[in-house]
N, C-alpha and C positions, 0 to 999 in steps of 0.2 A: 302750085305757088299763085298768089294773087299780086297784083299792083295796087298801091294807094299812092297818092300825090301830095306833097306838101305845098302850098301855093303862099308866095309871099307878095304883098301888094303895097303900093303907095299910091293913095288917091289923090294926093294934092291938097287935101284939106287944110285948114289952119292947124288943127289937132296934129294931123300927120306931120306938118311941118314941123311942129314944136317938138314932137317925138324924135324926128330925124336930127334936130339940132342937140338933142340930150344924149342921143346914142352915138351922135356922129356916124350914121348909117343911113340908108335907105330901106325902102320895102320893109317896113317895121310892123306891117300887120299880117299874122301868119295863120293859116286855116288847114284844114285837112279836107281831102277830096276822094271820094270812092270810084271816080271815074275820071277818064282823060278828057271829056267833054266837058268837065266841071259843072255838072249839074247836081250832084250831091257833094255839097261842099258847106262845111260847118266850122264854126268858131265861136269866141266871145267877141262881142263888138256891138254895133249899133243896133238896137230894136227898131228905131226909126231912123231913116237914112241921114236926114239933116238935123238930128238932135245927139249932140255926142255926149249928152249926159244921161241918156237913157239906154242903158246897157244889159247886155246878158247874153244867154246862150242863143246863138242864132243859126239858122239854115240860110246861107247867102245865096241871093239871086244875083250873079255877076253880070247879068243882062239889063240891070236897071240903070237908068241915067246916072245914079251916084257912080258907077264904076267905069263910066263911058270914056273916062280920060286916065285910066289907071295904068301904071306900068307895074309888070310883075316879073317874077320868077318861078317856075315850076320844077319841082324836082320830084323824080320818081323813085318809090322805095318798094322792093319785092319782099314780101313776108309770106308766110304759110297761110294755109286755108285757115287753120285754127286761130292764127293771131288776127285774121281778116274778120271773123266770125266774132271774135271777143270784143273788136273795135266796133262793129257795126251794132251788136247787141247793146253795148255801153251808149251809144249814140241814139239808139232807140228808145232807151229808157230815159236818157236826158230830154228827149223831145217830149215825151208823156210827162215829165216832171219839169217842164220847162219854167215855170212860175216859181220854184224853189231856188233857181240860180239867178245870180247878179254879177256885174261885172266888177272885178277886184281893183278898183281905182287906187286904193291905199297900196296894194301890192307894187303898182309902178313905181311908188316912192320907195318901196322896199328894193326894188332892183337898182335905183338910182344911187341909194347909199349903201347896198350891198348887205340888207338886214333882211331874215326872213320874217315874211308877214303871211303866214298861212291862214287862210279865212274858209270857214266850212261854207261849200256850195257857191263860192265866189272865185272867179278865174280872170286873168286878162288873156289876150289871144295865144301867146306862146306857152303860157303857163298851162292852158287848157290841152293843146296839143301834146305838150310834154307828158301831161299826167295820163291822157289816153295812152299814148305809146308805152309809158312804163308799166301800166296796169296790164296791158296787153304781152308785156316781156320782150318788147321790140327795142326800147330805147334803154340801155343798160349804163346810166351815168349816175354817179354819187352825188353829182349837184343838184339841189332842190329844185322841184320843177318852178317854185315860186321866184327863183334867181336866174332862170334861163330865158334869155332875150332872143329874139328872133334871128339875130346874126349867128348866135351859138349855134342854132340848130342847121342854119346854112351851110355851116361848116363842117358839119356831121359827115363823116368819111363814108357812111352808107348810102347816101343820097346821091343820085344822079340828075345832074342838071339836063332837063329836056327842052326848056324855053326861057327866054330873057327877052322881054321888050313891052310892046303895048298889049295889054290884055284883051281889048277889042280885036285885034288883029289874030291873037290865038284862038279866040272864041269862033271866028270866022272860018278857021282852017279846021278847026274841030268840034263839029256838031252845030254850026250855024250861029249866028249872031244878028239878033234884031233887039235893038233897043226899045225898052217899053217907055213910049212917050206919055209924059203925065197928062192927066184928063184936062186941065186948064189949058195946055198947049193945043189939046186936039180942037177944043172948043173955040179957041179964039186966034187959031191960024187958018 
């Protein structure tokens, strides 16, 4: 048996606050992690931290300044070795083909209006996580992945909450935490 982690974050950005208003919830960004120290974390989100309009498949570095004030909830899920390998192989394939994938911004409107908007090679964060879990036979739910919100995942009975609070505090406790200081701050400070 292996463990994976579903990470839900709120970075406090303007886009994050707008999504919180629409969903009437918080922690609206979801990612999948393959280790408890959160070094192997994947999602669909910003390709450039401070540009919300450039999105797609990303390996997230939670130790950057962008996440330094984030709140989070971390859930653990125990799966078989075979399921773990299927997930890992899919992630590695997507890393090789990363340029084929884009962020499914239209899909967010589909969720808002409860309309299925499936787009080839395009996902938003929870759609990506659910698609991976469904493909590996882990998440067995009839609701289309393109309509599943992060809060739907958080309510999934198979998940075990392991942490809720400040992301930097968790990272300090599990594998160290050192925020990467931008070059301009190192030069001018």
